[in-house]
TORMAR-657774 format. One line per field, with one value per residue (C-alpha): residue number from 0; residue in one letter; x, y, z. Coordinates in Angstrom, 3 decimals, always signed. Layout:
<pts>
n (NUM:...);
res (A:...);
c1 (X:...);
c2 (Y:...);
c3 (Z:...);
</pts>
This chain:
<pts>
n (0:1:2:3:4:5:6:7:8:9:10:11:12:13:14:15:16:17:18:19:20:21:22:23:24:25:26:27:28:29:30:31:32:33:34:35:36:37:38:39:40:41:42:43:44:45:46:47:48:49:50:51:52:53:54:55:56:57:58:59:60:61:62:63:64:65:66:67:68:69:70:71:72:73:74:75:76:77:78:79:80:81:82:83:84:85:86:87:88:89:90:91:92:93:94:95:96:97:98:99:100:101:102:103:104:105:106:107:108:109:110:111:112:113:114:115:116:117:118:119:120:121:122:123:124:125:126:127:128:129:130:131:132:133:134:135:136:137:138:139:140:141:142:143:144:145:146:147:148:149:150:151:152:153:154:155:156:157:158:159:160:161:162:163:164:165:166:167:168:169:170:171:172:173:174:175:176:177:178:179:180:181:182:183:184:185:186:187:188:189:190:191:192:193:194:195:196:197:198:199:200:201:202:203:204:205:206:207:208:209:210:211:212:213:214:215:216:217:218:219:220:221:222:223:224:225:226:227:228:229:230:231:232:233:234:235:236:237:238:239:240:241:242:243:244:245:246:247:248:249:250:251:252:253:254:255:256:257:258:259:260:261:262:263:264:265:266:267:268:269:270:271:272:273:274:275:276:277:278:279:280:281:282:283:284:285:286:287:288:289:290:291:292:293:294:295:296:297:298:299:300:301:302:303:304:305:306:307:308:309:310:311:312:313:314:315:316:317:318:319:320:321:322:323:324:325:326:327:328:329:330:331:332:333:334:335:336:337:338:339:340:341:342:343:344:345:346:347:348:349:350:351:352:353:354:355:356:357:358:359:360:361:362:363:364:365:366:367:368:369:370:371:372:373:374:375:376:377:378:379:380:381:382:383:384:385:386:387:388:389:390:391:392:393:394:395:396:397:398:399:400:401:402:403:404:405:406:407:408:409:410:411:412:413:414:415:416:417:418:419:420:421:422:423:424:425:426:427:428:429:430:431:432:433:434:435:436:437:438:439:440:441:442:443:444:445:446:447:448:449:450:451:452:453:454:455:456:457:458:459:460:461:462:463:464:465:466:467:468:469:470:471:472:473:474:475:476:477:478:479:480:481:482:483:484:485:486:487:488:489:490:491:492:493:494:495:496:497:498:499:500:501:502:503:504:505:506:507:508:509:510:511:512:513:514:515:516:517:518:519:520:521:522:523:524:525:526:527:528:529:530:531:532:533:534:535:536:537:538:539:540:541:542:543:544:545:546:547:548:549:550:551:552:553:554:555:556:557:558:559:560:561:562:563:564:565:566:567:568:569:570:571:572:573:574:575:576:577:578:579:580:581:582:583:584:585:586:587:588:589:590:591:592:593:594:595:596:597:598:599:600:601:602:603:604:605:606:607:608:609:610:611:612:613:614:615:616:617:618:619:620:621:622:623:624:625:626:627:628:629:630:631:632:633:634:635:636:637:638:639:640:641:642:643:644:645:646:647:648:649:650:651);
res (X:X:X:X:X:X:X:X:X:X:X:X:X:X:X:X:X:X:X:X:X:X:X:X:X:X:X:X:X:X:X:X:X:X:X:X:X:X:X:X:X:X:X:X:X:X:X:X:X:X:X:X:X:X:X:X:X:X:X:X:X:X:X:X:X:X:X:X:X:X:X:X:X:X:X:X:X:X:X:X:X:X:X:X:X:X:X:X:X:X:X:X:X:X:X:X:X:X:X:X:X:X:X:X:X:X:X:X:X:X:X:X:X:X:X:X:X:X:X:X:X:X:X:X:X:X:X:X:X:X:X:X:X:X:X:X:X:X:X:X:X:X:X:X:X:X:X:X:X:X:X:X:X:X:X:X:X:X:X:X:X:X:X:X:X:X:X:X:X:X:X:X:X:X:X:X:X:X:X:X:X:X:X:X:X:X:X:X:X:X:X:X:X:X:X:X:X:X:X:X:X:X:X:X:X:X:X:X:X:X:X:X:X:X:X:X:X:X:X:X:X:X:X:X:X:X:X:X:X:X:X:X:X:X:X:X:X:X:X:X:X:X:X:X:X:X:X:X:X:X:X:X:X:X:X:X:X:X:X:X:X:X:X:X:X:X:X:X:X:X:X:X:X:X:X:X:X:X:X:X:X:X:X:X:X:X:X:X:X:X:X:X:X:X:X:X:X:X:X:X:X:X:X:X:X:X:X:X:X:X:X:X:X:X:X:X:X:X:X:X:X:X:X:X:X:X:X:X:X:X:X:X:X:X:X:X:X:X:X:X:X:X:X:X:X:X:X:X:X:X:X:X:X:X:X:X:X:X:X:X:X:X:X:X:X:X:X:X:X:X:X:X:X:X:X:X:X:X:X:X:X:X:X:X:X:X:X:X:X:X:X:X:X:X:X:X:X:X:X:X:X:X:X:X:X:X:X:X:X:X:X:X:X:X:X:X:X:X:X:X:X:X:X:X:X:X:X:X:X:X:X:X:X:X:X:X:X:X:X:X:X:X:X:X:X:X:X:X:X:X:X:X:X:X:X:X:X:X:X:X:X:X:X:X:X:X:X:X:X:X:X:X:X:X:X:X:X:X:X:X:X:X:X:X:X:X:X:X:X:X:X:X:X:X:X:X:X:X:X:X:X:X:X:X:X:X:X:X:X:X:X:X:X:X:X:X:X:X:X:X:X:X:X:X:X:X:X:X:X:X:X:X:X:X:X:X:X:X:X:X:X:X:X:X:X:X:X:X:X:X:X:X:X:X:X:X:X:X:X:X:X:X:X:X:X:X:X:X:X:X:X:X:X:X:X:X:X:X:X:X:X:X:X:X:X:X:X:X:X:X:X:X:X:X:X:X:X:X:X:X:X:X:X:X:X:X:X:X:X:X:X:X:X:X:X:X:X:X:X:X:X:X:X:X:X:X:X:X:X:X:X:X:X:X:X:X:X:X:X:X:X:X:X:X:X:X:X:X:X:X:X:X);
c1 (-21.437:-19.042:-15.767:-17.150:-20.153:-17.888:-15.785:-18.888:-20.163:-16.852:-16.736:-20.303:-19.497:-16.357:-18.324:-20.972:-18.393:-16.750:-19.939:-20.202:-17.956:-16.451:-18.567:-16.716:-18.907:-22.000:-24.328:-24.237:-26.146:-25.991:-23.598:-23.433:-26.375:-26.644:-23.079:-23.854:-26.801:-24.562:-21.973:-24.646:-25.906:-22.332:-21.840:-25.097:-23.570:-20.497:-22.805:-24.614:-21.312:-20.631:-24.158:-24.055:-20.757:-22.085:-25.404:-23.645:-21.636:-18.348:-18.078:-18.533:-15.973:-13.480:-13.810:-14.423:-12.353:-13.162:-11.440:-10.527:-13.914:-16.031:-16.955:-17.024:-15.298:-17.344:-20.771:-22.935:-22.483:-24.446:-23.294:-21.535:-22.508:-19.625:-17.255:-16.422:-15.959:-18.313:-21.465:-19.841:-20.874:-17.778:-19.360:-16.514:-13.728:-13.252:-9.730:-8.293:-5.136:-2.894:-1.102:+1.879:+1.650:+5.066:+4.168:+3.341:+2.435:+4.237:+2.496:-1.082:-0.118:-1.834:-0.930:-0.784:-1.889:-4.925:-6.846:-8.768:-10.896:-9.421:-10.334:-7.003:-3.735:-0.564:+1.136:+4.400:+6.407:+5.325:+8.234:+6.712:+3.382:+3.399:+3.511:+0.620:-1.358:-0.614:-1.696:-5.021:-5.671:-4.703:-6.355:-9.082:-7.770:-7.233:-4.586:-4.957:-7.701:-11.253:-11.297:-8.428:-9.014:-6.283:-5.589:-4.710:-2.110:+0.881:-0.498:-2.411:-0.135:-2.376:-1.126:+1.911:-0.426:-3.361:-1.397:+0.579:+4.159:+6.375:+7.900:+4.667:+5.727:+4.404:+1.417:-1.140:-4.556:-4.646:-6.943:-10.448:-9.630:-9.372:-6.358:-3.452:-0.292:+3.294:+4.867:+8.298:+8.202:+11.156:+8.573:+7.555:+11.107:+10.721:+7.576:+9.244:+12.242:+9.926:+8.626:+11.922:+14.544:+17.561:+16.968:+18.945:+18.262:+15.807:+18.434:+18.887:+15.117:+14.838:+17.522:+15.873:+12.460:+13.939:+15.709:+12.370:+10.664:+13.508:+13.653:+9.901:+9.913:+12.669:+10.826:+7.627:+9.566:+11.299:+7.998:+6.605:+9.710:+9.094:+5.508:+6.654:+9.342:+6.788:+4.444:+7.303:+8.502:+5.013:+5.051:+8.563:+8.662:+6.904:+9.867:+12.632:+10.974:+12.718:+16.183:+15.618:+14.551:+17.565:+19.961:+18.590:+18.885:+22.514:+23.350:+21.818:+23.725:+27.024:+26.491:+25.750:+28.652:+31.032:+30.032:+30.381:+33.745:+35.125:+34.090:+35.785:+38.893:+39.080:+38.612:+41.452:+43.730:+42.997:+43.565:+46.989:+48.051:+46.535:+49.220:+51.875:+49.825:+47.761:+45.587:+42.027:+40.950:+42.344:+40.518:+37.231:+37.591:+38.398:+35.349:+33.123:+34.358:+33.685:+30.105:+29.529:+30.981:+28.838:+25.712:+26.466:+27.006:+23.687:+21.939:+23.493:+22.498:+18.913:+18.795:+19.998:+17.396:+14.633:+15.756:+15.954:+12.380:+10.987:+12.940:+9.961:+7.643:+9.887:+8.908:+5.270:+6.187:+7.887:+4.857:+2.446:+4.506:+4.485:+0.695:+0.270:+2.032:-0.518:-3.345:-2.158:-2.023:-5.625:-6.816:-4.885:-7.224:-5.699:-2.659:-4.808:-6.466:-4.088:-5.021:-8.733:-8.150:-5.734:-8.141:-11.055:-8.876:-7.737:-11.354:-12.368:-9.328:-10.016:-13.606:-12.429:-9.871:-12.423:-14.948:-12.183:-11.413:-15.135:-15.158:-12.256:-14.452:-17.767:-19.492:-20.729:-18.649:-17.040:-14.758:-11.267:-8.934:-7.499:-10.913:-11.163:-13.614:-13.128:-15.667:-16.181:-18.654:-20.318:-21.825:-21.650:-21.112:-17.509:-16.704:-17.839:-14.261:-13.704:-16.499:-14.875:-11.474:-13.063:-14.720:-11.334:-9.970:-13.050:-13.907:-10.251:-9.999:-13.345:-11.987:-8.832:-10.940:-13.077:-9.890:-8.935:-12.389:-12.365:-8.950:-9.949:-13.181:-11.414:-8.618:-11.111:-13.084:-9.898:-8.759:-12.076:-12.918:-11.654:-11.800:-10.095:-11.834:-15.094:-13.943:-16.213:-15.303:-14.123:-13.659:-12.703:-16.026:-17.858:-16.084:-17.013:-20.620:-20.658:-19.055:-21.670:-24.616:-23.684:-20.616:-20.414:-21.525:-18.627:-16.176:-17.684:-17.314:-13.739:-12.668:-14.373:-12.315:-9.115:-10.418:-10.944:-7.254:-5.963:-7.672:-6.058:-2.674:-3.030:-4.129:-1.077:+1.182:-0.334:+0.198:+3.780:+4.401:+2.873:+4.821:+8.121:+10.892:+8.536:+7.771:+10.159:+11.951:+9.508:+6.444:+8.153:+9.003:+5.432:+3.958:+6.255:+5.503:+1.748:+2.108:+4.217:+1.729:-1.207:+0.756:+1.459:-2.203:-3.287:-0.997:-2.246:-5.892:-5.256:-3.814:-6.688:-9.226:-7.758:-8.127:-11.630:-12.571:-11.229:-13.339:-16.376:-15.701:-15.567:-18.462:-20.486:-20.447:-20.489:-17.316:-17.000:-17.638:-15.222:-12.546:-12.921:-12.751:-9.749:-7.988:-8.428:-6.962:-4.018:-3.266:-3.325:-0.774:+1.272:+4.678:+3.608:+2.246:+5.577:+7.490:+5.321:+5.340:+9.133:+10.522:+7.745:+7.769:+11.556:+11.411:+8.876:+10.949:+13.948:+11.727:+10.871:+14.555:+15.370:+12.806:+13.899:+17.581:+16.972:+14.871:+17.376:+20.297:+18.461:+17.662:+21.316:+22.408:+19.748:+19.975:+23.763:+23.435:+21.245:+23.090:+20.140:+20.068:+22.505:+20.923:+19.202:+18.995:+15.303:+14.232:+16.069:+14.426:+11.003:+11.627:+12.857:+9.931:+7.453:+9.199:+8.943:+5.264:+4.452:+6.435:+4.750:+1.265:+1.844:+3.773:+1.275:-1.358:+0.989:+1.395:-2.378:-2.858:-0.297:-2.067:-5.455:-3.995:-2.472:-5.779:-7.518:-4.752:-4.998:-8.789:-8.368:-5.895:-8.014:-11.313:-10.106:-7.698:-7.753:-10.081:-13.171:-15.739:-13.124:-10.784:-8.346:-9.034:-5.361:-3.002:-0.618:+2.356:+0.683:-0.388:+3.258:+4.141:+1.482:+2.674:+6.316:+5.367:+3.516:+6.389:+8.907:+6.687:+6.361:+10.106:+10.790:+8.060:+6.494:+2.963:+1.573:+4.012:+3.356:+3.345:+0.986:-1.416:-1.355:-2.102:-4.520:-8.095:-10.847:-13.157:-16.796);
c2 (-128.538:-127.376:-125.590:-122.437:-122.462:-122.732:-119.848:-117.693:-118.516:-117.539:-114.338:-113.482:-114.092:-111.962:-109.186:-109.238:-109.241:-106.121:-104.409:-102.181:-99.170:-96.908:-93.778:-91.345:-89.111:-89.620:-90.931:-91.759:-94.391:-95.842:-98.778:-101.669:-100.428:-103.708:-103.229:-99.677:-100.972:-103.641:-100.997:-98.799:-101.754:-102.464:-98.829:-99.004:-102.006:-99.905:-97.235:-99.853:-100.864:-97.243:-96.727:-99.971:-99.064:-95.604:-96.991:-99.511:-96.751:-97.327:-93.685:-92.435:-94.926:-93.971:-90.199:-89.868:-92.869:-95.532:-97.022:-100.620:-101.193:-100.299:-96.769:-94.074:-90.927:-87.742:-89.358:-91.574:-95.290:-98.518:-101.244:-104.211:-107.455:-108.968:-105.967:-103.800:-100.073:-100.188:-98.071:-94.938:-91.343:-89.854:-86.666:-84.525:-86.962:-86.448:-87.765:-91.288:-91.775:-94.891:-95.930:-97.135:-95.485:-96.780:-100.460:-101.289:-104.741:-104.839:-108.053:-106.848:-103.163:-101.794:-100.294:-102.958:-100.758:-100.020:-97.072:-94.617:-91.549:-88.418:-84.732:-83.429:-84.745:-84.180:-81.232:-81.772:-84.791:-86.399:-88.228:-89.704:-90.815:-87.599:-85.597:-87.672:-87.037:-83.312:-83.192:-84.864:-82.443:-79.380:-80.186:-82.593:-85.197:-88.602:-90.598:-93.779:-96.373:-95.389:-97.385:-95.345:-91.904:-89.269:-89.331:-93.046:-92.726:-92.636:-94.953:-97.764:-100.700:-101.245:-97.958:-99.683:-101.630:-99.209:-95.986:-95.011:-96.079:-93.190:-90.988:-90.079:-88.383:-84.996:-85.510:-83.570:-84.513:-85.640:-83.243:-84.671:-88.046:-87.148:-89.362:-88.258:-88.886:-88.359:-85.221:-86.862:-89.196:-91.195:-93.035:-94.789:-95.411:-99.177:-99.133:-96.871:-99.194:-102.063:-100.016:-98.376:-101.081:-98.860:-96.905:-98.589:-96.217:-93.519:-90.754:-91.404:-91.416:-88.167:-86.501:-87.693:-86.334:-83.085:-82.696:-83.023:-80.521:-78.006:-78.149:-78.353:-75.069:-76.358:-79.671:-77.849:-75.627:-78.600:-80.446:-77.379:-77.352:-80.964:-80.025:-77.105:-79.221:-81.912:-79.382:-77.777:-81.171:-82.018:-78.827:-79.102:-82.869:-82.358:-80.274:-82.622:-85.976:-86.496:-85.658:-87.660:-90.822:-90.848:-90.021:-93.012:-95.216:-94.207:-94.712:-98.197:-99.153:-97.784:-99.407:-102.845:-102.658:-101.366:-104.026:-106.817:-105.500:-105.232:-108.809:-110.164:-108.068:-109.448:-112.980:-112.552:-111.044:-113.828:-116.496:-115.103:-114.888:-118.294:-120.062:-119.073:-120.027:-123.210:-123.250:-124.384:-120.914:-119.355:-121.922:-121.280:-117.522:-117.955:-120.172:-117.726:-114.814:-116.800:-117.526:-113.879:-112.657:-115.045:-114.110:-110.384:-110.910:-112.746:-110.019:-107.289:-109.026:-109.516:-105.881:-104.675:-106.825:-105.449:-101.872:-102.583:-103.909:-101.170:-98.190:-96.857:-97.292:-95.152:-92.268:-92.899:-92.693:-89.341:-88.052:-89.180:-87.445:-84.284:-84.412:-85.201:-81.913:-80.136:-81.885:-80.387:-76.935:-77.233:-79.025:-77.364:-78.809:-82.233:-81.097:-80.799:-84.184:-85.910:-83.324:-84.088:-87.829:-87.634:-85.376:-87.788:-90.752:-88.978:-88.243:-91.870:-93.292:-90.973:-92.231:-95.845:-95.573:-93.853:-96.642:-99.217:-97.593:-97.688:-101.413:-101.858:-100.615:-102.100:-104.927:-105.965:-105.587:-108.907:-109.551:-110.747:-113.037:-110.074:-108.962:-105.914:-105.159:-105.716:-105.017:-107.938:-108.744:-112.143:-114.148:-113.102:-109.461:-110.153:-110.675:-107.156:-105.968:-108.347:-106.558:-103.290:-104.364:-105.369:-101.954:-100.275:-102.021:-101.769:-98.139:-97.047:-98.768:-97.210:-93.715:-94.386:-95.813:-92.659:-90.662:-92.919:-92.585:-88.811:-88.435:-90.815:-88.907:-85.534:-86.765:-88.576:-85.335:-83.484:-86.052:-86.554:-82.835:-81.717:-78.010:-77.484:-74.137:-76.071:-77.909:-77.599:-74.795:-77.336:-80.797:-82.210:-81.175:-82.441:-85.781:-85.899:-85.182:-88.071:-90.347:-89.576:-89.723:-92.792:-94.802:-95.266:-98.890:-99.576:-98.065:-100.155:-103.357:-102.643:-101.774:-104.915:-107.088:-105.513:-106.097:-109.799:-110.090:-107.853:-109.695:-113.128:-111.463:-109.588:-112.778:-114.640:-111.755:-111.849:-115.628:-115.219:-112.582:-114.700:-117.809:-116.005:-118.193:-121.142:-122.516:-124.595:-123.373:-125.049:-123.467:-120.071:-120.337:-121.356:-118.479:-115.940:-117.376:-117.096:-113.543:-112.615:-114.167:-112.353:-109.084:-109.526:-110.394:-107.294:-105.053:-106.558:-106.164:-102.584:-101.751:-103.475:-101.727:-98.344:-99.043:-100.408:-97.103:-95.282:-97.483:-96.784:-93.046:-93.296:-95.638:-95.662:-99.483:-101.681:-102.871:-106.321:-105.054:-102.175:-104.472:-106.856:-104.035:-102.435:-105.797:-106.412:-102.994:-103.567:-106.994:-105.566:-102.958:-105.182:-103.888:-100.291:-101.062:-102.635:-99.599:-97.119:-99.141:-99.566:-96.356:-94.183:-95.679:-95.442:-91.776:-91.072:-93.051:-90.873:-87.855:-89.113:-89.713:-86.192:-84.598:-86.670:-85.944:-82.213:-81.962:-84.064:-81.918:-78.743:-80.362:-81.239:-77.685:-76.116:-78.568:-78.277:-74.717:-75.734:-75.949:-76.421:-80.207:-83.094:-85.462:-84.400:-87.802:-88.241:-84.816:-85.605:-89.045:-87.488:-84.878:-87.454:-89.800:-86.949:-85.786:-89.289:-89.537:-86.170:-86.975:-90.375:-88.858:-86.193:-88.316:-91.152:-88.745:-88.017:-91.743:-92.169:-89.417:-91.060:-94.443:-92.876:-90.981:-94.178:-96.074:-93.145:-93.029:-96.780:-96.525:-93.476:-95.205:-98.366:-96.761:-93.685:-93.248:-89.485:-89.705:-87.457:-88.578:-90.575:-87.797:-88.392:-86.850:-86.913:-84.019:-82.763:-84.381:-87.793:-87.112:-86.545:-89.857:-91.633:-89.989:-90.815:-94.426:-94.726:-93.161:-95.522:-98.508:-97.419:-96.912:-100.348:-101.942:-103.574:-102.308:-105.574:-105.793:-105.488:-101.700:-101.682:-103.919:-101.577:-98.486:-100.054:-98.814:-101.386:-101.605:-102.008);
c3 (-101.105:-103.854:-103.242:-104.872:-102.518:-99.480:-100.771:-101.299:-97.797:-96.191:-98.219:-97.168:-93.497:-93.746:-95.436:-92.710:-89.915:-91.346:-92.425:-89.359:-89.919:-87.301:-87.125:-84.875:-82.709:-84.895:-82.189:-78.499:-76.558:-73.070:-72.770:-70.246:-68.169:-66.121:-64.958:-63.883:-61.843:-60.299:-59.401:-57.827:-55.753:-54.666:-53.612:-51.641:-49.842:-49.027:-47.645:-45.546:-43.930:-43.033:-41.692:-39.706:-38.043:-37.108:-35.828:-33.584:-31.895:-33.680:-34.777:-31.216:-29.893:-32.604:-32.261:-28.521:-27.496:-24.920:-21.898:-21.109:-19.460:-22.512:-21.383:-24.079:-22.865:-22.551:-22.080:-19.867:-20.453:-20.102:-17.731:-19.400:-17.695:-15.736:-16.109:-13.124:-13.686:-16.704:-17.054:-15.573:-16.135:-17.821:-19.122:-17.782:-18.716:-22.450:-23.102:-23.311:-21.265:-21.403:-18.230:-20.279:-23.732:-24.856:-24.368:-27.998:-29.305:-32.674:-33.746:-33.230:-33.733:-30.639:-27.269:-24.527:-21.659:-19.521:-20.980:-18.808:-19.444:-17.872:-17.690:-18.974:-20.387:-18.344:-20.069:-18.202:-17.102:-13.812:-12.190:-9.005:-7.543:-5.514:-8.750:-10.121:-6.936:-7.055:-10.726:-9.830:-6.935:-8.988:-12.339:-11.226:-13.685:-12.060:-13.933:-11.835:-12.139:-11.171:-7.890:-6.416:-4.948:-5.371:-1.642:-1.909:-4.674:-2.314:+0.387:-1.309:-2.400:-5.459:-6.891:-8.419:-10.724:-11.074:-11.633:-14.739:-15.183:-14.202:-15.195:-17.010:-20.275:-21.291:-23.584:-25.583:-27.009:-30.639:-32.561:-33.220:-31.623:-27.908:-27.144:-24.954:-26.963:-25.725:-27.155:-27.404:-30.424:-29.109:-27.037:-30.273:-31.490:-31.181:-33.299:-35.852:-36.012:-36.939:-39.871:-40.902:-40.789:-41.410:-38.187:-35.420:-32.542:-31.563:-31.781:-35.515:-36.006:-34.060:-36.195:-39.414:-38.441:-37.119:-40.466:-42.276:-39.973:-40.250:-44.040:-44.706:-46.655:-48.953:-49.398:-50.408:-52.814:-54.442:-54.780:-56.553:-58.767:-59.816:-60.677:-62.853:-64.552:-65.395:-66.996:-68.954:-70.196:-71.463:-73.547:-75.016:-75.605:-78.957:-80.156:-78.975:-79.706:-83.078:-81.726:-78.535:-80.365:-82.660:-79.825:-77.920:-80.998:-81.565:-77.880:-77.907:-81.070:-79.768:-76.384:-77.804:-80.299:-77.652:-75.106:-77.659:-78.871:-75.332:-74.565:-77.698:-76.968:-73.432:-74.770:-77.304:-74.658:-72.195:-74.849:-75.729:-72.086:-71.221:-73.256:-70.731:-67.657:-68.014:-64.884:-64.346:-63.212:-66.396:-68.536:-66.704:-67.164:-70.838:-71.374:-69.509:-71.633:-74.793:-73.676:-72.746:-76.056:-78.109:-76.145:-76.614:-80.326:-80.704:-78.716:-80.879:-84.110:-82.896:-81.755:-85.176:-86.941:-84.720:-85.360:-89.085:-89.136:-86.906:-88.244:-90.226:-87.299:-85.096:-87.381:-86.427:-82.726:-83.332:-85.256:-82.532:-79.840:-81.935:-82.339:-78.619:-77.874:-80.073:-78.209:-74.920:-76.521:-77.765:-74.611:-71.753:-69.107:-69.834:-67.851:-64.721:-65.150:-62.675:-60.034:-60.211:-60.217:-57.294:-55.369:-55.860:-54.911:-51.728:-50.786:-51.363:-49.542:-46.588:-46.464:-46.811:-44.001:-41.754:-42.277:-41.749:-38.393:-37.629:-38.371:-35.960:-33.102:-34.299:-32.479:-29.078:-25.876:-24.951:-21.918:-22.895:-20.965:-19.017:-17.747:-20.001:-22.825:-26.539:-29.272:-31.649:-34.411:-34.531:-37.380:-41.039:-40.091:-39.111:-42.809:-43.774:-43.992:-46.947:-48.805:-47.766:-49.200:-52.528:-52.553:-52.143:-55.242:-57.469:-56.736:-57.013:-60.389:-61.356:-60.620:-62.655:-65.486:-65.459:-66.008:-68.937:-70.499:-70.008:-71.655:-74.456:-75.124:-75.261:-77.562:-79.828:-80.118:-81.036:-83.608:-85.406:-85.608:-89.015:-88.274:-84.931:-84.573:-84.268:-81.159:-78.114:-75.747:-73.181:-74.745:-71.336:-69.780:-72.866:-72.440:-68.741:-69.689:-72.205:-69.617:-66.962:-69.361:-71.410:-70.413:-66.631:-67.067:-69.447:-66.977:-64.153:-66.172:-67.222:-63.675:-62.331:-64.693:-63.337:-59.789:-60.534:-61.419:-58.629:-55.756:-56.366:-56.831:-53.537:-51.762:-53.091:-52.065:-48.558:-48.349:-49.561:-46.873:-44.109:-45.123:-45.588:-44.210:-43.629:-47.089:-49.141:-52.250:-54.646:-53.021:-52.956:-56.642:-57.560:-55.554:-57.193:-60.639:-60.046:-58.756:-61.786:-64.235:-62.633:-62.725:-66.453:-67.085:-65.178:-67.253:-70.522:-69.486:-68.366:-71.792:-73.580:-71.313:-72.162:-75.888:-75.303:-73.639:-76.712:-78.992:-76.796:-76.988:-80.813:-81.597:-78.354:-78.234:-75.132:-73.429:-75.019:-78.562:-78.052:-76.621:-79.579:-82.152:-80.457:-80.195:-83.934:-84.749:-82.402:-83.874:-87.411:-86.284:-83.971:-85.099:-84.683:-81.209:-80.292:-81.562:-79.662:-76.443:-76.487:-77.927:-76.540:-73.050:-72.885:-73.880:-71.148:-68.646:-69.490:-68.950:-65.452:-64.727:-65.956:-63.633:-60.611:-61.248:-61.758:-58.599:-56.633:-57.794:-56.812:-53.459:-52.810:-53.609:-51.376:-48.489:-48.455:-47.184:-44.241:-40.946:-38.558:-38.676:-38.949:-41.506:-44.738:-46.416:-45.577:-46.963:-50.202:-50.456:-49.877:-52.580:-55.123:-54.458:-54.828:-58.019:-59.499:-58.484:-60.086:-63.241:-63.470:-63.136:-65.801:-68.278:-67.855:-69.172:-72.087:-72.712:-72.554:-75.153:-77.476:-77.184:-77.970:-80.924:-82.283:-82.191:-83.876:-86.497:-87.149:-87.590:-89.819:-92.144:-92.240:-93.240:-95.171:-98.048:-98.676:-101.670:-101.947:-99.400:-97.497:-96.409:-93.575:-90.173:-89.142:-88.466:-91.161:-89.395:-89.514:-93.123:-94.032:-92.408:-94.508:-97.732:-96.991:-96.267:-99.569:-101.503:-99.938:-100.789:-104.399:-104.690:-103.216:-105.326:-102.258:-102.431:-101.041:-98.157:-94.474:-94.493:-97.424:-95.563:-92.586:-94.658:-97.095:-96.460:-96.065:-99.092:-98.164);
</pts>
């Protein structure tokens, strides 16, 4: 085969591979249907676990409670073979009472005490066996084991073992769960100390919690303030983006120059003074300063080169932030997108935790070594909780992916609609409709890929936690390296998935095709991607810091006037954490909008050049950026340079 024939063959292949153009919003078709069916089958399996746990009595045992002999409180029970006191009629005894509620097993995280079903919880402290006997005679609620009669509480020697440890603390039933719980939380101080390491005694814990309860109105008000500040920042960031970017650039330059200059100044000063005092310590310090100064100089030079190369692309970041502000004005429902996602996640997590609690009480009654009853599953069914854990990860990622696809669909509709007055009445609802009708399979596939990476990382983290203090340094280093690599892979896949969802929203292609197309676009605009993901992310991070600091400052000023409690550190921590969570949720939506706009812009500049029939879809601000880029290229005489390749439309 001749060289010309090979060249023609390669050209033909290249032409065919680029023949399919991006056709925004022209047609819609169902994508990745097999993955949608697989996800539905998986969800049916999750439902089976819930139904199985309810059918085997786990729901009744969880809600009504059961005693140490396998009897469910508030109903008639079936005799358990080999267990005394089982099979009792406890219709009138609806509450679970623990003989020693403060005896908590921190390892297995359960109460190590005999549990009984009683008619009523003791609403006041009972200090002696006589008080316990009087309570039983007055209220008809026997707090000692079933084989003892109330008249025997003070006379039978078995009462020391079969009656509750006294003084019996005042308790009240937990709503919906029919357990008698001590009113005084100091009973659980030891358990709380295991969870909160900085609490050294129950009095400190009590003061912290009382501070939260006393200042709950202020906490709610400050949380609302952080919500308002986040929404305001999303509106005004379009107006301050240009100033903010250049302020950050100047601060970085001044900081790097100042740090490098100080290091060289210290080195020169030390070198002059070292002549008078020749010691080994002085020589070591001088050598260290020289190394630090050289390293700082190299860092500063590299930083300047990066800024020099990316200076034009910073302008694109500013333009995208400006357009993102316009998107939120035209699509105000985008602001509320985190609320819906968070609400759906809370509903799912509540369901998941409920079923997990069901699984904890599912199974057949089995006598343990102490002669009491435990419920255990046998055979393959005991591994159902693994399936349940995978469901937590996959469905949570699916919900988050639905948010990404919804935002991508709405922003794509905004960008590729030339006349903004022709936008749908509610682009968000239109995007949700397209997601439900066409692209749930794509979302299921993308979220499953993230799940495949998350599960090994969580397993390694669990192993690292279990082996903490036992493994050698080499094994610890390898585990941490693997966890770090999987975390980086997860972040990269999440970013690629988000762009794949945008490509699906534009062209209605399946996940793999969309991911490949988006990856090609991102690689062609690698420097721009780097600029947006560094400058843009840092701007949004500063926005989060601003909201947290503002909310924290307001909290300090308000909490300082409170005199009803001794410690207000915990309320302030709660407020700052909530402020950061709210700011992260809202500004993450902003970041998502910027990323979608960038992919749309890159596709627009690749396939259109502004000529008749190939007009740009972009906003005027982005159009100005394109014109300025072309003018600067013409002036520099570098029409075939890197920037020219990025802006050059593809000829079909």
